C-alpha positions in Angstrom: 147.2 2.5 149.1 148.6 -1.0 148.5 150.1 0.2 145.2 152.0 3.0 147.0 153.4 0.6 149.6 154.6 -1.8 146.9 156.1 1.0 144.8 158.0 2.4 147.8 159.4 -1.1 148.6 160.5 -1.5 145.0 162.2 1.9 145.1 164.0 1.0 148.3 165.2 -2.3 146.9 166.6 -0.7 143.8 168.3 2.0 145.8 169.8 -0.6 148.1 171.1 -2.5 145.1 172.7 0.7 143.7 174.4 1.4 147.0 175.8 -2.2 147.2 177.0 -2.0 143.6 178.8 1.3 144.1 180.3 0.2 147.4 181.7 -3.2 146.3 181.6 -4.5 142.7 182.2 -1.1 141.0 185.5 -0.9 143.0 186.5 -4.4 142.2 185.8 -5.9 145.6 183.6 -8.8 146.6 180.3 -8.3 148.5 181.0 -9.7 152.0 177.6 -11.2 152.8 176.5 -12.3 149.3 179.3 -13.0 146.8 176.7 -14.3 144.4 175.1 -10.9 144.3 178.3 -9.2 143.3 178.8 -11.8 140.6 175.3 -11.2 139.2 175.9 -7.4 139.3 179.2 -7.7 137.5 177.7 -10.0 134.8 174.8 -7.5 134.3 177.3 -4.6 134.0 179.3 -6.4 131.4 176.2 -7.3 129.4 174.7 -3.8 129.5 175.1 -1.8 126.3 177.4 1.3 126.6 177.3 4.5 124.6 180.8 5.5 123.5 181.6 9.1 124.0 182.8 10.8 120.9 185.3 13.6 121.0 185.3 16.4 118.5 188.9 17.8 118.3 187.8 20.6 115.9 185.8 22.3 118.5 187.6 24.9 120.7 187.6 24.3 124.4 
């Protein structure tokens, strides 16, 4: 039972971080209550690897 409670708390924290990221740093704004959190999220975003999308012009649309 304790595992389920801890897992649900972790899920809620991660979901809250995603909402804060989408609401502020993703749009280039500063997080009002915790600017350090926005800075940390921006640094993590820049450090994360990104897959480049490849376009194939020979394929018909």
